[in-house]
Structures are given as C-alpha cells and as structure tokens.
KERO-245499 format. One record per atom (N, C-alpha, C): residue in three letters; x, y, z. Coordinates in pm, whole numbers, padded with zeros to 5 digits, always signed. Example, Ala and Ser with C-alpha at 12.3 -4.5 7.8 and 13.67 -1.06 7.14 Angstrom:
ala+01319-00569+00780/ala+01230-00450+00780/ala+01320-00330+00780/ser+01285-00225+00708/ser+01367-00106+00714/ser+01290+00003+00787/
END
This chain:
met-01222-01725-01451/met-01330-01635-01482/met-01461-01696-01433/val-01545-01613-01373/val-01673-01659-01321/val-01778-01651-01432/arg-01852-01758-01446/arg-01958-01761-01549/arg-02093-01741-01480/phe-02177-01661-01539/phe-02310-01635-01486/phe-02414-01694-01580/arg-02527-01737-01522/arg-02632-01800-01602/arg-02693-01703-01704/ser-02712-01580-01659/ser-02767-01480-01751/ser-02698-01347-01723/lys-02722-01255-01812/lys-02659-01123-01797/lys-02704-01056-01667/ser-02827-01080-01625/ser-02879-01016-01504/ser-02814-01073-01377/asp-02755-01192-01384/asp-02686-01251-01268/asp-02550-01185-01243/ala-02492-01126-01346/ala-02359-01066-01334/ala-02367-00936-01254/pro-02270-00913-01165/pro-02270-00787-01091/pro-02246-00670-01187/asp-02308-00556-01158/asp-02288-00440-01246/asp-02147-00383-01227/met-02109-00293-01315/met-01974-00237-01312/met-01945-00165-01181/his-02045-00095-01129/his-02026-00022-01003/his-01993-00119-00890/thr-02065-00228-00882/thr-02041-00329-00779/thr-01903-00392-00795/gln-01865-00420-00919/gln-01733-00477-00944/gln-01623-00380-00903/leu-01641-00251-00935/leu-01542-00150-00899/leu-01532-00136-00748/glu-01646-00132-00679/glu-01644-00125-00533/glu-01569-00242-00473/ser-01594-00361-00525/ser-01527-00481-00476/ser-01376-00473-00497/met-01336-00429-00615/met-01194-00418-00646/met-01127-00313-00557/leu-01191-00197-00541/leu-01134-00092-00456/leu-01126-00137-00310/asp-01227-00209-00265/asp-01225-00261-00129/asp-01104-00351-00107/gln-01075-00435-00203/gln-00958-00524-00194/gln-00829-00443-00193/val-00821-00340-00277/val-00703-00254-00280/val-00684-00186-00145/trp-00791-00133-00087/trp-00781-00064+00041/trp-00740-00159+00153/arg-00794-00281+00149/arg-00753-00379+00251/arg-00605-00415+00236/ser-00561-00431+00113/ser-00419-00462+00089/ser-00330-00348+00136/glu-00369-00225+00108/glu-00290-00111+00153/glu-00284-00104+00305/ala-00394-00134+00371/ala-00396-00135+00518/ala-00300-00241+00570/asp-00298-00358+00508/asp-00204-00464+00547/asp-00060-00419+00527/trp-00033-00353+00412/trp+00103-00306+00386/trp+00146-00204+00490/arg+00054-00113+00527/arg+00088-00012+00630/arg+00117-00080+00764/leu+00039-00182+00797/leu+00064-00255+00921/leu+00203-00318+00918/trp+00237-00385+00809/trp+00369-00448+00799/trp+00481-00345+00800/asp+00458-00228+00739/asp+00557-00121+00744/asp+00580-00075+00888/arg+00472-00061+00964/arg+00487-00020+01106/arg+00560-00127+01185/leu+00529-00253+01160/leu+00599-00361+01231/leu+00747-00363+01196/asp+00778-00348+01067/asp+00918-00343+01024/asp+00991-00227+01091/ala+00927-00111+01099/ala+00988+00007+01161/ala+01012-00019+01309/ala+00917-00081+01378/ala+00933-00109+01520/ala+01048-00206+01545/val+01059-00307+01462/val+01168-00404+01476/val+01302-00336+01451/thr+01308-00250+01349/thr+01432-00178+01318/thr+01472-00086+01434/leu+01376-00013+01488/leu+01406+00076+01601/leu+01455-00002+01722/glu+01393-00115+01749/glu+01435-00197+01863/glu+01577-00250+01842/ala+01608-00293+01720/ala+01743-00343+01691/ala+01846-00230+01708/gln+01811-00110+01663/gln+01903+00004+01679/gln+01922+00037+01827/arg+01813+00032+01904/arg+01822+00061+02048/arg+01913-00041+02117/glu+01895-00169+02085/glu+01979-00273+02144/glu+02125-00254+02106/lys+02151-00215+01981/lys+02289-00193+01936/lys+02352-00077+02012/arg+02275+00033+02029/arg+02328+00148+02105/arg+02360+00109+02248/leu+02272+00032+02311/leu+02297-00012+02449/leu+02421-00100+02456/lys+02436-00191+02360/lys+02551-00280+02357/lys+02680-00199+02336/asp+02676-00104+02240/asp+02793-00020+02214/asp+02828+00063+02338/arg+02727+00116+02407/arg+02751+00195+02529/arg+02814+00108+02636/asp+02764-00014+02654/asp+02818-00104+02755/asp+02964-00138+02724/ile+02996-00156+02595/ile+03135-00188+02557/ile+03224-00070+02589/lys+03180+00053+02559/lys+03260+00173+02588/lys+03279+00191+02739/glu+03176+00164+02817/glu+03186+00179+02962/glu+03280+00075+03022/ala+03284-00042+02963/ala+03371-00149+03014/ala+03518-00122+02981/ala+03543-00043+02880/ala+03681-00018+02837/ala+03752+00083+02925/
END
C-alpha cells in the first residue's frame, strides 16, 4: 500500500479509476495479441499436417 504525506497528496478516485481501467485495457490488448499468435501457430501446424498427410497419400 502506498502511503501519502497528506490527504491532498493522494490521487482522487477518478484518477485511480482511470489508472486501473488503463491497466485492464492494456492487459486485454496483450491477451488479444497472444490469442492471435496462438491462432496463427495453430493454423500453421494444421497446414503443415495437411501437407504431410497429402504427401503420404501421394506417395502411396
């Protein structure tokens, strides 16, 4: 917990709320980025598997 010298040094509720919401929004943006990266990796793995399966069928 942060201690302030006087009551006037403490940020007001609006400032605290803005700060908290800003952190939430940044976290959500990070989560969306990681979700997109996970999706791209999954799609690439599926594409490679399809190519491998196709090559096996063609070789048979």
